[in-house]
C-alpha positions as CSV (number, residue, x, y, z in Angstrom):
1,X,-84.9,-97.3,3.2
2,X,-81.7,-96.9,5.3
3,X,-82.2,-94.7,8.4
4,X,-79.7,-91.7,8.4
5,X,-77.3,-92.1,11.3
6,X,-76.6,-89.2,13.6
7,X,-73.1,-88.3,14.6
8,X,-73.1,-87.2,18.3
9,X,-71.2,-84.1,19.3
10,X,-71.1,-82.9,22.9
11,X,-70.7,-79.2,23.7
12,X,-68.3,-78.4,26.5
13,X,-67.4,-75.3,28.3
14,X,-67.9,-72.8,31.1
15,X,-71.3,-71.4,32.0
16,X,-72.1,-68.3,30.0
17,X,-69.4,-68.9,27.4
18,X,-72.1,-69.5,24.8
19,X,-72.8,-73.2,24.3
20,X,-76.5,-72.9,24.1
21,X,-76.3,-69.7,22.1
22,X,-74.0,-71.4,19.6
23,X,-76.3,-74.3,19.2
24,X,-79.4,-72.1,19.0
25,X,-77.8,-69.9,16.3
26,X,-76.7,-73.0,14.3
27,X,-80.2,-74.3,14.4
28,X,-81.4,-71.0,13.0
29,X,-78.7,-70.8,10.3
30,X,-79.4,-74.3,9.1
31,X,-83.2,-73.8,9.2
32,X,-83.5,-76.6,11.7
33,X,-86.2,-74.8,13.7
34,X,-89.5,-73.3,12.4
35,X,-89.7,-69.6,12.1
36,X,-92.9,-69.7,14.2
37,X,-90.9,-71.0,17.1
38,X,-88.4,-68.2,16.8
39,X,-91.2,-65.6,16.6
40,X,-92.8,-67.2,19.7
41,X,-89.6,-66.9,21.7
42,X,-89.0,-63.3,20.5
43,X,-92.5,-62.4,21.7
44,X,-91.9,-64.0,25.1
45,X,-88.6,-62.0,25.5
46,X,-90.3,-58.8,24.4
47,X,-93.2,-59.3,26.8
48,X,-90.8,-59.9,29.7
49,X,-88.7,-56.8,28.7
50,X,-85.6,-58.8,28.0
51,X,-83.3,-59.3,25.0
52,X,-84.0,-62.4,22.9
53,X,-81.3,-65.0,23.2
54,X,-80.6,-67.8,20.8
55,X,-80.0,-70.0,23.8
56,X,-83.8,-69.8,24.4
57,X,-84.2,-72.3,21.5
58,X,-82.5,-74.9,23.7
59,X,-84.0,-74.1,27.0
60,X,-86.5,-76.6,28.2
61,X,-87.7,-74.8,31.3
62,X,-89.0,-71.4,32.1
63,X,-86.5,-71.4,35.0
64,X,-83.6,-71.5,32.5
65,X,-84.9,-68.5,30.6
66,X,-85.1,-66.6,33.8
67,X,-81.8,-67.7,35.3
68,X,-79.8,-68.0,32.0
69,X,-78.6,-71.4,33.0
70,X,-78.9,-74.8,31.2
71,X,-80.3,-77.2,33.8
72,X,-80.6,-80.4,31.8
73,X,-79.0,-82.2,28.9
74,X,-80.6,-81.0,25.6
75,X,-80.2,-82.6,22.2
76,X,-80.7,-81.2,18.7
77,X,-80.4,-82.9,15.4
78,X,-78.9,-80.7,12.7
79,X,-78.0,-81.5,9.1
80,X,-74.7,-80.0,7.9
81,X,-73.8,-80.9,4.3
82,X,-74.6,-84.6,3.8
83,X,-74.3,-85.6,7.5
84,X,-76.8,-85.5,10.3
85,X,-75.3,-84.4,13.6
86,X,-76.8,-84.7,17.1
87,X,-75.5,-81.8,19.2
88,X,-75.7,-82.4,22.9
89,X,-75.8,-79.3,25.1
90,X,-74.7,-80.0,28.6
91,X,-74.7,-77.8,31.8
92,X,-71.6,-75.8,32.4
93,X,-72.4,-74.8,35.9
94,X,-70.3,-76.5,38.6
95,X,-73.3,-77.9,40.5
96,X,-74.8,-79.5,37.3
97,X,-71.8,-81.7,36.3
98,X,-74.0,-84.8,36.9
99,X,-76.0,-84.1,33.9
100,X,-72.9,-83.4,31.9
101,X,-71.8,-87.0,32.6
102,X,-74.9,-88.5,31.0
103,X,-74.7,-86.1,28.1
104,X,-71.1,-86.5,27.2
105,X,-71.0,-90.3,27.7
106,X,-72.7,-90.9,24.3
107,X,-70.3,-88.8,22.2
108,X,-66.9,-89.4,20.8
109,X,-66.6,-85.9,19.3
110,X,-66.8,-82.6,21.3
111,X,-66.9,-78.9,20.6
112,X,-65.2,-76.8,23.3
113,X,-66.6,-73.3,23.6
114,X,-64.4,-70.6,25.2
115,X,-65.4,-66.9,25.5
116,X,-62.7,-64.7,24.0
117,X,-63.2,-62.0,26.7
118,X,-62.7,-64.5,29.6
119,X,-60.4,-67.3,28.2
120,X,-60.0,-70.6,30.0
121,X,-61.8,-71.0,33.3
122,X,-61.5,-73.8,35.9
123,X,-64.8,-75.4,34.8
124,X,-63.5,-75.4,31.2
125,X,-60.6,-77.6,32.3
126,X,-62.9,-79.9,34.3
127,X,-65.1,-80.4,31.3
128,X,-62.0,-81.3,29.2
129,X,-60.9,-83.8,31.9
130,X,-64.3,-85.4,32.1
131,X,-64.5,-85.6,28.3
132,X,-61.2,-87.4,28.1
133,X,-62.3,-89.9,30.9
134,X,-65.6,-90.6,29.1
135,X,-63.9,-91.4,25.8
136,X,-64.4,-88.2,23.7
137,X,-61.8,-88.8,21.0
138,X,-61.6,-85.5,19.1
139,X,-62.5,-81.9,19.7
140,X,-62.9,-78.6,17.8
141,X,-62.2,-75.6,20.0
142,X,-64.5,-72.5,19.3
143,X,-63.3,-69.1,20.6
144,X,-66.7,-67.4,20.9
145,X,-67.6,-63.7,21.5
146,X,-64.7,-62.5,19.3
147,X,-66.8,-59.4,18.7
148,X,-66.2,-58.5,22.3
149,X,-62.5,-58.3,21.7
150,X,-63.2,-56.5,18.5
151,X,-61.5,-59.3,16.5
152,X,-58.1,-58.3,17.9
153,X,-55.5,-60.7,16.6
154,X,-53.1,-60.4,19.6
155,X,-55.9,-61.1,22.0
156,X,-57.1,-64.0,19.9
157,X,-53.6,-65.5,19.8
158,X,-53.4,-65.3,23.6
159,X,-56.7,-67.1,24.1
160,X,-55.8,-69.6,21.4
161,X,-52.5,-70.4,23.3
162,X,-54.4,-70.9,26.6
163,X,-56.9,-73.2,24.9
164,X,-54.2,-75.3,23.3
165,X,-52.3,-75.6,26.6
166,X,-55.4,-76.7,28.6
167,X,-56.7,-79.1,26.0
168,X,-53.3,-80.7,25.5
169,X,-53.0,-81.2,29.3
170,X,-56.3,-83.1,29.1
171,X,-55.0,-85.3,26.2
172,X,-56.3,-83.5,23.1
173,X,-53.8,-82.6,20.4
174,X,-53.8,-81.4,16.8
175,X,-57.3,-79.9,16.9
176,X,-58.7,-77.0,14.9
177,X,-59.5,-73.7,16.7
178,X,-62.3,-71.6,15.1
179,X,-63.1,-67.9,15.9
180,X,-66.9,-67.0,16.0
181,X,-69.5,-64.7,17.3
182,X,-72.3,-67.1,18.1
183,X,-74.9,-64.5,18.9
184,X,-74.3,-62.6,15.6
185,X,-73.9,-65.8,13.6
186,X,-70.5,-64.9,12.3
187,X,-68.2,-67.7,11.0
188,X,-70.8,-70.4,11.7
189,X,-71.9,-71.0,8.1
190,X,-70.9,-67.8,6.5
191,X,-67.2,-66.9,6.3
192,X,-65.7,-64.2,8.5
193,X,-63.0,-61.9,7.1
194,X,-61.0,-62.2,10.4
195,X,-61.1,-66.0,10.1
196,X,-60.0,-65.9,6.4
197,X,-57.1,-63.7,7.3
198,X,-55.7,-66.3,9.7
199,X,-56.5,-69.2,7.4
200,X,-59.4,-70.7,9.4
201,X,-62.6,-72.1,7.8
202,X,-66.2,-71.7,9.1
203,X,-67.3,-73.9,12.0
204,X,-69.6,-75.8,9.6
205,X,-66.8,-76.5,7.2
206,X,-64.5,-77.6,10.1
207,X,-67.2,-79.9,11.5
208,X,-67.6,-81.6,8.1
209,X,-63.9,-82.1,7.6
210,X,-63.0,-83.1,11.2
211,X,-66.0,-85.0,12.5
212,X,-66.9,-87.8,10.1
213,X,-68.7,-91.1,10.8
214,X,-66.4,-94.1,11.3
215,X,-67.1,-97.7,12.4
216,X,-70.4,-99.2,13.5
217,X,-72.9,-97.2,15.5
218,X,-73.2,-97.9,19.2
219,X,-76.6,-97.2,20.7
220,X,-75.4,-97.6,24.2
221,X,-74.8,-95.1,27.1
222,X,-71.1,-95.9,27.2
223,X,-68.5,-97.4,24.9
224,X,-68.5,-101.0,26.2
225,X,-65.5,-102.8,24.6
226,X,-64.4,-106.2,25.9
227,X,-65.6,-107.9,29.1
228,X,-63.4,-108.5,32.0
229,X,-63.3,-111.9,33.7
230,X,-66.0,-112.7,36.2
231,X,-64.8,-112.0,39.7
232,X,-65.9,-110.9,43.2
233,X,-63.1,-108.3,43.2
234,X,-62.4,-105.5,40.8
235,X,-60.0,-102.6,40.4
236,X,-61.1,-99.6,38.4
237,X,-60.4,-95.9,37.8
238,X,-63.5,-94.0,38.9
239,X,-64.9,-90.5,38.6
240,X,-67.0,-89.7,41.6
241,X,-69.9,-87.3,42.0
242,X,-70.0,-87.8,45.7
243,X,-68.2,-89.8,48.4
244,X,-69.3,-93.5,48.1
245,X,-68.9,-94.1,51.8
246,X,-71.6,-96.1,53.5
247,X,-73.9,-98.9,52.6
248,X,-76.4,-99.6,49.7
249,X,-73.8,-99.2,47.0
250,X,-74.5,-101.1,43.7
251,X,-72.2,-101.8,40.8
252,X,-74.1,-101.9,37.5
253,X,-72.4,-103.2,34.3
254,X,-74.6,-103.6,31.2
255,X,-77.7,-105.5,32.3
256,X,-76.1,-107.0,35.4
257,X,-75.6,-105.6,38.8
258,X,-74.4,-106.6,42.3
259,X,-74.0,-105.0,45.7
260,X,-70.6,-103.7,46.7
261,X,-69.5,-105.2,50.1
262,X,-66.3,-103.1,50.5
263,X,-64.7,-100.2,48.7
264,X,-61.3,-98.7,49.0
265,X,-60.4,-95.5,47.2
266,X,-56.9,-94.0,47.0
267,X,-56.7,-90.2,47.5
268,X,-60.5,-89.7,47.1
269,X,-61.5,-86.4,45.4
270,X,-64.8,-85.3,43.9
271,X,-64.8,-85.2,40.0
272,X,-61.2,-86.3,39.8
273,X,-60.4,-89.9,38.5
274,X,-59.2,-92.1,41.3
275,X,-58.3,-95.8,41.6
276,X,-60.8,-97.9,43.5
277,X,-60.7,-101.5,44.8
278,X,-64.1,-103.2,45.0
279,X,-65.3,-106.3,46.8
280,X,-68.5,-107.5,45.3
281,X,-71.3,-109.7,46.7
282,X,-71.6,-111.8,43.5
283,X,-69.3,-112.5,40.6
284,X,-70.0,-110.3,37.6
285,X,-68.4,-109.8,34.2
286,X,-67.4,-106.2,34.0
287,X,-67.6,-104.2,30.8
288,X,-64.8,-101.7,30.3
289,X,-67.1,-99.0,31.7
290,X,-69.6,-99.3,34.4
291,X,-71.4,-97.2,37.0
292,X,-71.9,-97.3,40.7
293,X,-75.2,-96.3,42.2
294,X,-76.4,-95.3,45.6
295,X,-80.2,-95.5,46.2
296,X,-80.8,-95.6,42.5
297,X,-78.7,-92.6,41.6
298,X,-75.4,-92.7,39.7
299,X,-72.6,-91.5,42.0
300,X,-69.6,-92.8,40.0
301,X,-68.5,-93.8,36.5
302,X,-65.6,-96.3,36.4
303,X,-63.2,-97.8,33.9
304,X,-62.1,-101.4,34.6
305,X,-58.5,-102.4,34.1
């Protein structure tokens, strides 16, 4: 029997714009979660005197339910039509970008969630930039919380224009934009009259038509591609989580790794791709993407050139 292959999709967007809510509601609409689990979470919410949130289906920690913040990368497998999708919910909060790197690195498709009542935020743009750097090829933009703008067409058009501008600046073009209300479950699987009026399909229909499997599956943390020649020197474009100044830096490429003797970065800036020149202790064959670690923790993701 051939094992069904999952199509990974990373959810991108600002904190509180509804990534976890969207995913939790899709899980409910597609019957991907037992009713007993939903009943359990409703009871917990009622006991604590708070409103039940669909995001609770994705929250791994009690802390997240209390603070309403996704702390870790969470994955959910959901079947839509004949395809099985693996949705990857990553943190939107600025201080949690590190987890977003590990979550987005496995996906070539992304869904960008933007709240209709807040539009594009700085963190939204940063997620788009990182997604481009990590190799996400195609996105669907979801304008969430359309109920909060009372499905106003002029307001929707304004947000749509802002989304298109920011996404195109990050390198994404010709992508669908879908209006939804994730909490209410509108236009996820069931058509919304507002969406019909502007000629937009449901999110499920859009995913099926826009995100299809292609090529062989790659069960690796990064898209690897060709190997660079073995050398003790390397030039790469790197995205840094922290300043790599100091000792104990290690370059890891595939199964191989070596210490970094010297590193020079042009115009260093956190979470912004910058060119780095590396002198290595040993010759190593670099894959097209590799990481730099400090004391066992990833502090940079690089693309060789």
